[in-house]
N, C-alpha and C positions, 0 to 999 in steps of 0.2 A: 582408496583408502591412505595411498601414500601422502597426501597433501594433510591428511588429518595427523598422521605420525609426526609429521616436520611440526605442525604447530603444536603438540603436545611435548615434541623435545624441546621447542623453543620455550614453551613455558618453565619447564624443568629446569632449564639453563638461568632463568630468571632467579629463580628459587635458590639454585647453588653459586649462585656468583656474584653474591653481595660483596662489593669492597668495604662496604663500611661498618660491616658486622664486628669485626675485630677478632682476633684468635680466642678471646675469652668469653664472645657471645655464645650461647647455645643455639645452633642452626633449629633446632625443632621449637625451642623457646620463642625465637623470633618469628617463625612461621605461624605458630600458634596465636600470637598477638596481632600479628598484621595482616592475616588472611581470614577470608570469611567465604565460605562455601555454603551455598543453598541450592534447592531445586523447586521445582514445579512440576507435578505430575497430574497431566489432565487425561481425561476421557469422556468421549461424547459419541453419543447415537444418534443416528439420523433416519426416522422411518418414513418411506414416501408414501402418502397417503391416495395418490392416485394409482401407482403401481401397486402397491400393497406388499413392497418389499423391502428392506433396508438400503438407503443410499450410502451410508457409512458405519461403520464402527471403529473410532479412532482413539489411539494411545497416542500421547504426546508425553515426552520427558524433556524439560528443559534445565539443564544444570547451569549455574553461574559462579563464577570465581571472582573474587575482589582482593586485591592485593594493595597495602598500603607501601609505596616503596620510599626510599631517600628522597631528599630534596623536593617535597611536597608533590611528590608523583603517585598516582594508583593507576592500575591495570585492571580493567573488567574484562572478563571473557564468559561467552554465552554460546551453549551449544544448544540443538534441538534434535531428538532422535522422533520421528512420527512413523506410527506404523497403522494401516487401515487395513480391516481385515476384508473388506471387500474393493474391487477395483474400477467402481463407477465415477469416482473424482479422478482417480490417478494424479499424476505429478508434473503433467505437461511432456514436451516431446523429450524423451530420454536423452537425446543428443543436446540439449540445453543450448540451441543455436543462439537464444536472446541474451544469455550470461557471459561473463569474461569467466578464464578459466580460474581467476582468484575468487570469484563468487559463486562458483558452480556448487550443486549440492552434491553429495555420493546418493544416487538413487539405484539401491539393489534391485526393486522391479517396482510394480504399478501400487505394491502394496506397502514398501520400507524406504525412507529416506534419513539421512545424514546431513546436518548442515551447522556448520558454524556461523550463528547466528550474528555476534557482535564479537569484537576485540580490538580494545583502543585504549590508548595512555590519555590519562587527563593530567592537566598540571598549568602553570602559571608563568608567566615572565611579569614579574610586577603585578599590576592591575589587570594584565593582560592573560584571560585565560583562553586556553587550547585544548582540543580533542583531536587525536591520531589515532586514525585505523576504520575499521568498520565498524558504521555506526547510521544510527536512523538520524536524520535531520527534518524536523517537524515544522513545517509553516502551514499555519491556518489549522483552524479547530471546528471547523462545519461537521455536522452530523451527518452519515449517510453517503454522499457525495463532495467532491473536492474541487476546490478552485485554486488555493494557493499551495496546498500540501502535496506537490508533485516534484519535490527535489530528489526522492527515491521513487522507486519503479515499484509496482505492485503484483502480486500473484492474484489472478482471478479464476484459482481453482474452485472457488464457490462463489462466484460473481462479487457480490460486495457484501455478502453474509459473514464473512470472518472481520473481527476487529481490525481497525487499521494498523494495529500495534504488530500483529500476528502476519498481517498479509503484506505489510511492507516489506520490500525486499533491501535490507542495509547494504552501503556502498561503503568502499575503502575510500575514505575523504580527510580531507585537512580543515579543520573547522576552527576559527578564531573568533572569540568576541572581545572586543577592544572599546571600553569605557571612553567616551570624550564628552568632557563638562557633563551636559543633560542627556546625552542620548548615548546609546548601546551601538557600536559598527559590528555586524557579524558577516565576516568574509569566509567563505566555501571554495575549497577547490577539490574536484571531484574527476580523478583521472580514470575511474572504474566506469568502463563502458558496459554496463548491463541496464536490459530493458524490461518491460512487462513479459511476465510468463502468462500464456495463454492456454487454455485448455485444448487439448487436441480435439480434432471433429467428433470422435467418438466417446469422448467424456460427457458425463452429465450437463454441465454447464456451458458447453461450447456454446460461442456465438452462432446466433443463424439468422437474425433479423437481417432484410435486405438493406437496412438503412447503413449497415456496417460491414456487410460482408456481400463482395461480389457475386452475382448470380450468372452462371453460365447459361446462354440460350440452348433449347432442344437440339442435340445432335452435334454439340460444339463438345470437344473434349479439352480438358482442364489439366495443366502440368504447375503445379504448386513448388516454384524452388524454395531453398532455404533462407532466411533473412540475412541481407549483408550487413553484417555488424561493422562499426567504424571500429579501427583496431589502432590507429596511431597514438602512441601515449600522451605527449603534451599537445598536438594539435587537436585530436578529437575529446581531449577534457572538458569538463563543464566549470563555470564559475558562478557562485551566485553572492547576493549583496544584500542586507538587509540591516535598515537603521529603525531602531525601535526607539520609543520616548514615552514619556507621563507627561501630559499637558492639561491642565484643568481639569483633572478627573477622566480625561480620555487615555486609553493604551492605543499606542500609534505606532503602526510599522510602514515603511516604504520598502519594496521588494524588487529585487531587479535578478532574473535567473537567466543566462546565455546556455542553452541545453538544446538536445536532442527531443523530439517528441518521443515518449516511451512507447507509442503505439508505431508498428512499422507502417508504412505507406505501400498499399497495394495496386504498384504500378502493373500495367497490363499490356500485353503484346500478342497482336492476332498473327497467325501464321496459316499457311495452309501444309499438310501432310499427306500420307498415302491414307490415311485412314479419316482424313477429312479436316473440317477447321480446327485450329488447335488454339487455346488462350493459354498464354504462359504468364503467370502472376509472379513478379519479381518484388518481394518485400523489401524495400530500404528505409533506412533513418536518415530524418532530414532534420537541419538545425532549424531553432525558434528562438525568438526573444521572449520572455514574460516581464512585464513591467505590470505592478499593483500595489496592493495595501491592504491593511485591516484596521479595524476600529473598535473599540468596546468601552462601554462604560455602564455604570450602575446609578439607577435611579429609585432608591428604595427596593422596593421588592423588584425591581423591573431592572433586567440588564440588556442592553442594546448592544449588537455586534454584528460585524459584517466585513467581508471581503471583496475585492474587485481584482480582476485579472485580465489583461488585454495581451493576448497571443499574437505574433505577426507570423505571417508565412506556414500556414498549416494547411493540410491537404485533407479533401474529402472525397468519397465517390461522386463520381459522375452520373447524372440521372440518366442520359443517353451516352455511354461511352463511344469514341471515337478515338482518339490517337493512344493515348496513356491511361485511361480510363478514371482519371482524378483531376481534380480542381484546386488550385490555391486561392486561399482567402485568409482573412484575420478574423478573429474571434474575441469578442467581450465577454466574459462571463463573470457573475456578481451573486454573493447571497447575503440577504439580510435576514437576521436572527432575533429574537424577542423570546427572552427566558423570563418566565414568571415564578417568583417563591413565595408567592402571597399566602397560600395555604399550608399549613402547618405539614412539615415533613414530605413536602410536595414539589414536583416541578411540572409546569406546563411551558414547553418550548415550540415555537413556530418558526419555520424557515421560508424563503422564498428563494429558489435558485431560478436564474435566468440567462440564457446564453444567446448573444446574436452574432450572427455569421455576416462578414462583410465583405466586400471589393472582390465579389464572385465575376467571373465572365462567362460562367454557365450554370445550367441549373444543378444541382446536387441531391442525393437522394434523401440528406436530412432536412429537418424543416429548419429555415435560416434564423427562425425566432422561437425558442424553445423554452417551456415552463414548468419548472416541478415544485411542487411544496411539499414540505414534511411537518408531521405534528409528533411529538414526543409527550406524553402523559407520564409520570412517575411517580409513585408513592412509596416511603418506607414505613414499616411498622415493626413492632415489638424492638425497641430500641435500635431501630436500624439493621436488624438482622434478618428480615424478611422484606423484598423489595418486588414490586409489581411495577411494570412498565408495558406501554403499548406503543410502538412506532409506527407511523404511516407515511409511506413516500408514493406521493400520485403526480403521473406526469400530466398536465393538463392538456397538452396537445393530442395525445394519442389515447387518453383515456383508461390507459393500464398503471398499475403500481404495484406495491408490496406491503403487506401487513404483519409485524412481528410482535405478537405479544408474547410476554417472557414474563418468568416467576423465579427470584433467586432467593437462597436462603442460607443463611452463614450459620452452621452447626457450630464451629469454632472458630478461632481467628484464623486459623489455617485451613478449613475444612468448608467447601461451598458447593452446593447442589442448584442445579438449575432444571428448568424445562421451558419451552417454549413452543410456537407453531410459526413458520415460515409460510406464508400465503403469498402466492403470485396470481395477479388478474389482468385481464385484457387482451388487447391485440397481439396476436402471435408476432407481427411484424413490430412489434414495442420493444422498448429498452426491457422492461420489466415482464411483459406479456409473452416473450419468447421462451420465458421459462414457467409459464403457468401448468405446465404439467409436471413440474418439481416442489409442487408443494410437500412440506414434511412436518413431523413431530421430532422435537429435539429434547434429548435426557441428556444432563452432563452433570459431572464432579471434578471439582477441582482442588488439590491437596497440596500445599507449600511444606518443605521442610528444609 
């Protein structure tokens, strides 16, 4: 809690040390005119249809503070308190080995955590905009899966069922946007070395597929070491560059990111002990280059959009482990999306995701060419207060997938209720099928004040 007290103290000092107020200016008046405090309270219950009991009963409070400061500066701070009455989802490893000390959450137990979600300063130097502090940097807008949106790591506490805004892990970053004639150049520097947060083996959405998790042969003991996180401030920082422009009706970007793969690589080492063979797994993070871009254009009621990303030097599980159990390769990923608004108050959206792994010198557990399609059907009723949608994600290779029907109703501008079903199906070894025993009914409420 000491870290949170320090942050609150810092915010208090900002309020109490304004040099431009002048002696005649009332501090309380200045605060009331230049600060805005709001909060979002959410609760959601998940009932497992296969188990016949609750997966979660969650309460989330997210307070937000916005302060207009002198010299065209503004400060935004957002926190999160999350309480879950059950312990099936958990919050990952309590020691938080994948997060930097500045990004760690305060975890009281498997039911309660506190987190500083965002804390950043906005301003400008002439036409140059900047944002300094803990923030989310969003590249790409694909539904359900990601191609370019990899700047921030992600919490997989509920696999991919959480909204991306909630599952992204904000990082301490420096973010500049520089207009240069017809283009905007975005420069990003991220010294925060935090990575994906994965569920613990006993948690509900822990990964089990043999495509992504090494399996020990019968009679072989396994020792899983803690991930070895890069910790050199400058040398291990990440940098990103994005050029965006509008050309003949097309929104275009060119993206480059020099970063660490946020999934730890599971290097394996076989040894012999008195108890028999032992496999030691040493998770480590390796650098990769991402080069890609995005495009979108509207043609009447049809919007065409897409993203492409080429990743160098990624690692995959070897199909027949020999030395270290992994294989290096390159990966081309892309998504093509079609959004149709031709029906009144409706959206029909189709996406094609494909991944092609190349430059391998050994067989791997994953398919070298993989295809996933998504279909979203959405309709608004009653002056857009009632929304009904169905999202389908289907893996073509394995035949597994996820179906998510949902109904949302806006009782008032600041009060919304929703209910839905998350249905997994397919082979237990598939990306989605591994969670086929986790189907659930969701009921939730959100209240803003």
